[in-house]
N, C-alpha and C positions, 0 to 999 in steps of 0.2 A: 252283539258283536262277537266275532270269532275270538276264542281265548288265545289264539296264537298271534293275534295282531296287537301291536303295542299302541296304546291310546295316547297319541302325542298331539292332540289338539286341545286348544283352550280358547275361550272367548277373550278377546282383548277389547280395550276401549280406545277410541281415537284419542291421541295425545291432546293436550291443551292447545288452544289457539296460538299460532305462532311458534309451535314446538320445533326445535331443531330437527327432530325426527321426521318432520313433514317437509323439510327444506331440501330441495334438489341440490342446492349449493353445498349444504352440509354433507349430504350423501356423497357428492363428488369429492369433497375434501377428505372425508374419512376413508373413502375407497382409495384415494391416492396415498394416504398414510399406510394402509394395509399393503399396497403394492411396494412402497418404499421399504417396509419391513422385510417383505419376502425377497427383495433385491439385496438388501444389506446382509441378511443372514444366510445367503447361499454360501458364503465363505465358511460357515460352520462345517461344511464338508471340505476338507483341505485337499491339496493336490495329491496326497498319498492315499486318499480314500478313507481318512479317519475323521471322526467327529470331534471338534474342538470348540472351546469357548473363544470369544472374540474380544479384542481390545477396542478402544474408542474408535479407531480407524477401520475396524473390520478385519484386522489381521489376527491370526491365531495367537492366543495366549498359551504358550507352550507349557507353562507351569500350572495351568488349569485355573478354575475359578469356583470356589476359593482356592488359593494356591495349594498344590499337592507337592509331595516330596519328590516326585518324578513325573514326567509326562505320562498321561493316561487318558483313556476314553471313558467318560462317565455315562452310566446308564441313563441318568436323568437327562443329560444333554441329547443323547441319541433319541430317546423316546419323545421328548418334546419337539425336536426338529421333525421327526417322522410325522407326528400328529399335525403339526402346523403346515407342513408342505403337502400332506394329504388333503387338508382343507383347501389349500391353494389349488391343488389339482382338481378337486371337485368343482371349484369355481371357474375352471378353465384357464388357469395361468400357466403359460408354457414354462418349462424348465423345472417344474416341481416333481414330476414323476421319477426322474433319475435319482433325486435325493431320497425319495421315499424308498425306491428299490434298493439303494445302497444301505439305507438304514435298516431295512428288513433283513438284509444279509448280515449286517453287523450284530443285530439282536440275536439272530438264530445261530450264526456260526461262531461268534466271538463272545457274547455275553451269556448265552445259554450253557448251562452245565449239562453236557450230554450224558454224564455218568449218574449224578445224583439228582438231576433236575433243578429247575429254577434258573434265575438270572442273576449274574454277579454285578455288584455295584460299579466296578470299574475294571478295565483290562489295560495292561501296560502297553506303551508304544515302544516296540523294539526291545533290545536287550537291556537297556537301562531303565525301562519303564516298570513301575510297580503297580500291581492291581489291588483290588479290594474284593475279597471273596465273600463279603457279607451278602446275605440274601434278605432283603428288607421288604416289609409290606408296602411301604411308600413307593419303592422302585417297581414292584410288581404291579401296583395299581397303574403306574404309567406305562408299563409294557402292554397291559390290557387296553388302555386308552389308545396307544399308538396302533395296536393291531386292529382295533375296531375302526379307527379312522381310515387305515389303509384298506381294509375290506370295503368300506363304503366308497373309497376312491376307485375300486375296481381291481386291486392287486390280488390275484388269485392265491399267490403264495402266502398272503397274510392270513388266510384261513387257518393254516396249521399253527401259526403263532398265536392267533386268537384262542383256539381250542386249548393249546398247551398252557397259555398264561392263565386262563380261567380254571383249568384243572389244577394247576399248582396253587393258585389262591384257595381253591376249595379244600385241597388236601392239607396245606401247611399254615394258612392264615385265618381263613374264615371260620367262625363258630356259629352254627345255626342256632344253638341254644341262646347265645348272647346277641345274635343279630348284629355282629360286628367282627372286625379282625381283632383277634385277641393275642396274637403273637406279633411283636413289633419287628424283630430282626433275629436271624439265625446265622450260624456259621455255615461253611460249605456242606457239612454233613447234617444239617438241619437241627443242630442243638441250639436252643434258645439262648440268646446272649445276655438278656437282662430281664429283670422283673419290672416291666414297664409296659403300659398301653397308652397309645397316643391318639388324640383326635385328628391330628394333621394327616396321618396316613389314612385314617378312615374317611376323612373328607375327600381325599383324592380317589379313594376306592368308590365312594358314592358317585363321583363324577364319572369314573370309568364304567361303573355298572350301568349308569344311565345310557352311555354311548353303546355299551355292549347289548343292552336290552333293545335299543333301536335297531342296531345292525343285525343282531341274531334273532330278532322277533321273539324275545324271551321275556314275557311278562313277569316271570319269577325273579329276574334280575332287577327289574324296576321295583318290585316289592322289597327286595333287599335294600335298595337305595333308600326307599321310604323308611325302612326300619332304622337305618343309620341316622337319617334326619330326625326321627323320633327320639332315639336314644340320646343323641348329643344336643339337639336343639330344643325339642319339646320338653325334655326332662332336665338335662344338665344346665343348658343356658337359661332356661326359664327359672330354674331354682337359684341361679346366681345373678338375677337382675338383668338377664339377657347379655351377660358377659360370659363367654364360654371357657371353662377350664380346659386346658389343652393336654394336661398330663395326669395319668392315673396309675394306681397300683394294680395288682392282679385281681383285686376284688372290686375294681371300678370305683374306688374311693379317690376323689380328686386330690392331687398333690399341689395345693395352691402356692406353696413356697418353692416349688421345683425351679432350679436354675436361677434363683434370685441373684446370684453373683455373676450371672452370664446373660445380661439383658440384650446383648447383640448376637446371641446364638442364631444362626440363619434358619434353623428348623425347629428348635426347642427353646425359645426364649421364656423368661419369667413373665407371668401375667397373662392377660387376655390379648390376643393378637387381633388388631383391628381389621386388617385385611381379610382375615378368616371370617370375621363377623359378616363382612359384605359378601364374601364368596359363598358362605353358607346360606345367606339370605336368598341368593339366586338359586342355589341347589335345592333348597326347600321348595321353591316354586316349581323347579324342574321335576322334582319327585312327585309333586301334586299332578303335574301335567301327564307324566309317564304312567301313573297309576289310574288316572281319571278319578281321583278321590274327590269327594265333596266335603270332606271334613274341614271344619272352620280353622283348625289350628295351623294349617299350612300357611295360609295367607297372614294370619295374625302373627305367627312366629317370624315369617319373612320380613314383615314391616318392622317388628320389634327389634330384630337383629340389626337391620339397616339403621333405624332411627337411633338406637343406643350406640351403635358403632360410630356414626358421624358426630353424635352429640359429645361422646367421650374423646374421640380421636382427632377431630378436625382442629387444626391450629388456626385459631381465629385471628391471630396477628400476622402470621407469615404465610398462611395457606399450607396445604399438605396434611397428611395423616400421620399421627404418631404411630410408630411401629407397634408398641404395646402400651397398655395401661394396667394399673394395679386394680385391686378388687373394689376400691372406692370409685374407680373411674378416672383417677388422676394419672397423668402420663408417667410411664415407667421408663420408656425409651422414646425420646422425642424426635429421633431421626426420621426422615421422610424417605420411604422406599417407593420404588416405582410400581410394584405389583399391587399394593392396596388401592392406589388410584385407578389402575387399570380395572380392577375388580369393581370399584365404585362406579365406573363408567358403564360396565356391562350390566350391573345389577340395577342401577337407577333407570336404565333404559327399559329393563323388564318391568320394574314396579310401575313406571309411568304408564306403560301400555296395559298392564293388568288392572291398575286401580284408577288411572286417570287423575291422580292427585298432583297438583301443581308443584308441590315441594320436590317431587322427583325430577321434574323438568329443571328446577333451580339447581339441584345437585348435579344433574347431568351436565349442565353448562359449567358449573363451578369446577367439576373434575377436569373437564376438557380444557378450560382456561388455564388451570394449574399445570396440566400436562404439557400444553403447548408453550407455556412460558418457561417452565423449569426443567421438564424431563426430556422432551423430544429434542434430539440433535438434528435440527433442520438442515444443517450443512452436510453432515456426513451420513446421517441415518441412524436408526436405533434410538433407544431411550437410555438415559443415564439411570443406573440402578439405585443410587443412594445419595441423598443429600443430608446435611445436618439440619438442625432445627431452624437455622437461618437461611436454608436453601442454598448453601455452598457445597460444592462437590466434596464427597468423602469416599475413601477406599477402605473398607473393612466393615462387614465381612464380604462385601461384593466388590468385584473388580471388573473393569472393562464394561462390556455390554453382554451379559451372560444369557439373555433370555429373549426369545421371540414369542413364546407361548402366551403369556399374560397380555402383552401389548397387542398381538394379532387378534386375540379374541375380543379385546376392547374395541377394536376397529370393525370387527365382523358382526358381533351380536346385535348392536343397535340397528343395523341396516338389514338384518335377516328377520324372518318371522319368529315370534316367541315359540320355543319348542323345548323339549326335554333335554336336548343336547345340541352341540354345535352341528354335528353331522345331521341330526334331525332337522335343524333349522334350514340347512342348505337343501335338504330333500324337500321340505315344505315349500321353499321358494320355487324349486323346479316344478313341483306338482301344480303350483298356482299359475304357471305360465301356459 
């Protein structure tokens, strides 16, 4: 095989008899859910050409989500909308291209620091808007993901964003020696802001590197993704009973008590984050596919992360997944967020097709039943982001309906071929026709 070709194929097993993945009716239902999401979240691009978060009715939340001190445009919102609508464009959904185009302009002309390089966390709306000049590994991973998806959708101008985002990551965040991003966040002049290293930013970097490897035909980027999976999952999660420490000092020592007093922090909560267990489970499989590796640990670790995650996190009385658990596996934050269930849907669909094990069919159905009963707003559209342990609506730290990204991928990945990235899955479906 040519070294410049990304190896994005894997053998899959036919799902168990009667699997929802084999049902035309289920495919029709899940496709309709994806279309409803793409319709609802078009309002993320407001009438002034700015990217905003949405309330329950699909109207802009002017104070942001979580609430900001003044109106602003968040890098995370722009990048996830660009990525999601680029996927829609690749699938042939009208109306997506204009949103991607505007998002590319916002990233390049508004969030990019033309002087010092990199991308700002937030830019203000008008004279009263205040921005955030932080340059974070988490945000830059999403810039690369958005750029890769836009390139795959055929936006020529996305190529410059792709090259620039990757160059910035290489220069300021990635450590070849460590095989990970070792700088979490910097100020505008690239001075490190804290003595901290995080698994969350590296997980999203793994995702974006897999997409970039696919789009750029860069096997070296797939190898980076595999190194990230090895460091965090084969080493750290394995050493902690398949519960992943999220927070580290500068020597990569886990900070197991970090943020114990902040169990609802939206990005750095105390304990093991169950949704990340499920997300990493799929990314480990994706890294295996992208590299063509035959090493046994990839599948072993993927199953172990999923199985430990649902065993510790699933609320057997009320349904839903706990946000976090402590290091014994007991719930630390029992609130039920939307995105862990979305990740559970995507990952169980992958494990079902890779292993053929019936338990993943059971979990796939369980996650969808919970989402359809408690999370999906069938009348207005979108998913509710947060419920308490009794499945009653809760506001804090998430407000309105802030996210299309997790929900859309939950609707797309089960009906697309198993691949190393979402754009790779869409490409594989095209090639099979």
